[in-house]
C-alpha positions, 0 to 999 in steps of 0.5 A: 520941238524948240519949245522944250529942247536945249532948255532947262525947265524950272519946276516940279518934274512930274508936272513938266513931264506932263506937258511934253508931247508923247514919243518926243525923246530918244534917251533919258539919264537921271539920278533922282533924290534917293529919299534918304531922309537927309540922314544915313550919312557916313564918316566919309560923306556928308548928309545929302541936303538939296536946295529946294527939295526935302528928301524926306517923303514917306517911302510909299509916297516916294515910290508912287511918285517915282512910278508916276515920273517913270511912266510919264517918261515912258510916254514921251520916249520914242519906241525903241528908246531907253532910259537909264535910272541911277539909284542905290539900295537903302535900308530902313530899320534893317529892311532893304529897300530895292529899286526893283520894288517900284521899277517892276510896277512901271511900264518899262521893260527892265533890260539890264542892271548895271553895277556902278562900283564907286570904289569908296564906301559912303558909310564905314559903320559895320552893320553890313559889308561896306556898300560901295556900289550903286545901280544903273537900270537900263529901261527899254521901250520895246518896238512891237513888243520885241524886248530884246532890242538891237545888238550893242556894238562890241566897242560899247558892250565891252564896257561890261555890266560893272562900271568902276569909277569914283563919284564926282567931286568939286561940284556944288550939287550934293549928289552929282554923278560924274560926266563919264557916266552919261557920256558912256551911255550916250555914246553907246545908245545914239548914232552920231550926227542925229537930232536925238533928244536926251532928257534928264528929269532931275538935272541937278548940276547939268551933267547929262546936258553937258554930255549931250552938248559935247556929243552934239545932241539936243537935251532937256533938263528939269529941276525944282531949284533955281540955283541948280538951273543957273549953275547948270546953264553956266556949265552947259555954256562952257561945256567945251572946258570939259572936252578932255573928259569926253576924249578920255571916255571915247578912247575906251570905246574902241575895238580893233578886231572883234572875235567874229572878224578874227574867226573869219580871218582864221586867226587864233582864239583871241585874248582879252587884252589892251581893249583890242579884242572882244568875245561877241 
């Protein structure tokens, strides 16, 4: 196991994934390049141009590559493990390109679609209502074909299926996601004090690995850019500097009394206030 864990691997994502043993990781989180053809920028957002990757594949080839990558991640994920896949809707010549177009062709069970409300519009043109959201797909590898899986703790489930927070800024990577996002996922999915392994196959600025390190878990990162790998390594080495972001997210994962507990105690029907109460 030490050959892969707590390291950032430089190279093509698919080729490196093929080298990792089956049933190896517990959880994955990523946001791949969106194949936006280095265009579709808005007045508020610059074009997304990566250091060592041309985000300009023919759409069919892009989707086929994503299916192959996701199926390799399925192979290396333990039964009962999950992968969280951040993507957005795109349009080409008026036709919607939806992540479901290729996700349904993978081996994964799609457990949930989460809406990330970024609260800002990346494009202010009026061809459509301003797109302020991206999608996060919870992909699940069932145990014995049980597609329901384990129940989430109330303190995590109460985050709801809509996550409202702005994107990351002050980051040299052109398309980073904010640290609270992988922290929220890891807190909700993994038990503390375990030797779980968290993967990010498009590690970029290292956000997922920073979150894993702050929470005491092992990590694996992959990227094709030597510059991004170097930046991510430095950031991981100084992860303690971002402890306050972890503390802020942890404060949200609190339920003092669940609906079930109040019902047992004979208390009145609860109201959803101050993060104290939750309907199970």
